[in-house]
N, C-alpha and C positions, 0 to 999 in steps of 0.2 A: 481565492479557488473556490469555486462552486461547486455545489455535490452535482449536476450533470458531466459538470469539465469532469470534476476525481470521476465520476462513474466510467468517460472514455481514458481516460487514463488505464484503469481498473482491468476495461475491455486487454488492453491489451494486453495484458498478460495472464493472462487469462479465466480473473474474477470479473465472476456475470454478474449486474443488478440483484437479483434471485438470493443471491447469495451474500448483500450483506443486510445490511436490520442499520434507522436513521436511529440515533440514542438521543444528541441534541440539535438545536439545528444549522451547527460546525460542528460535527464530530456523526461518521461511522464507522459500526464495527463491520470490519470486511478476513477474512479469512489469510494470517500470516502466508503472503506470497515467499517466503523462503521457510517455509516450513518440510521443502526438500531438504537441506540447505542442515538448517540449525535447531533442529524437532526433532526427540528422541526416532520419533515415531513415524518419523518424514513426510507425515504432514497435520490438516489441522484442518479435522472436518465441525469443528468448529470453531468459527470467529475468534480467538485473544487477540488480533492486534487494534488499533484503534488508528484511524484518521481523522487527526485533527485539520481543521479547512480552513488556514488562511485569511481573510477580508482584502489583501493589499497590502493590509500596515507589515506584515505581522507572515513567512514561510504557513505554509503547509504540510505538518511532520505527523509521522506518527512511530508508537511504540505498540511491540508485539507484551502482550503480560507472560506468553510461557519463554521463549528462549531470551529475550531481553533486548532484541534486534528494533532501538530509533536513529529517528535521521527527519533528513528532510526528504518532503515524497519521493522527488527528483534526485535523494539519492537512493534511495527504493526501489527505482527504477532502473538507474543505475546501475546494483549491486544485483537486479535482479537478469538487467539484460547479462551481464557478465559470466555471473552463475550457469546460464545458463548459455549464452558464446553465442550469441544475435545481439553483434549488435546493431543490426536492423530498429530493433529496442531502445535503446536506449536516447534517449529526451534533453532535453535546456531550459525544464519548468523551470522557474520561479530559481538560477542561479545568479 
């Protein structure tokens, strides 16, 4: 997954590019999209999650250092969609 593809999907779940930070060529620091449900405060004002971009041989994955949620990027998008009760957000990337 390219950075631009990741930013497109992140926008769907309300994370704007300007709220992210490129850490390495294959890593992006992002606010945890699941903070509303899994962070004690219900928000993530400082990016606490990392998106690890896959390269075609590996899936794109995420890990939140605050709530410890982790998995594939597609499972993150599906979880977000289910928690928001918005099936239109569900995606089938990298399954």
